[in-house]
Phi, psi and omega in degrees: 000135176266137181256073180237167166273009175281160170288140185263144172250125178245351188225144172296331174296327183286314172316305180296315182306306186303310180297330183277334184266348179235138183289321180237120179223136173245127176242124182252121186241114186191202183232176178271054190247178189296339180267347190257323182306308179306321181288320175306312185299312180302304184306316180304324183286314183293338174299327173289339184261322189263078182294337182276351172252148179261124176252135183216163169241164178209134179285128191296328181273355176286127183311332179294329180289009172300330182295342165266311184298342175260358176309132178308325188290343179261350185304131187091346175292133177245345176254157185232158012275152169272129179247118183244132181247119178250144171228125174055046182078352188251140172295123179244342175200150175223149175217163183223149173085194186281134177228135179288167172310311179299320182291312181291316170316316182291320177290315174311312182287333177288306189276331187236056184286134173269129175252142187250115171289132185272000000 
């Protein structure tokens, strides 16, 4: 169990449903370790600002997280957490390891642009 204030994904079927139902999704897949906790904290803060993005966590050691651990985009990653950015059900960006507020914000601003129809 991850002790974060994020919504938890516990099953691969939940993961599939979430990314299919929401346009912009971020999933942080990790443990409660020194490289992961700072990322959870940043994402918890950004969740209050980025209302158009759905933020979740998933426990790295849960067998169900194979849905993330086996993504071709994370092959070769040696550190955690894996942070996966989905747009319309597709992976648009992945990162590994500690990410700062500025780094995550830059990705959100680039990948999850809100367009307003005039």
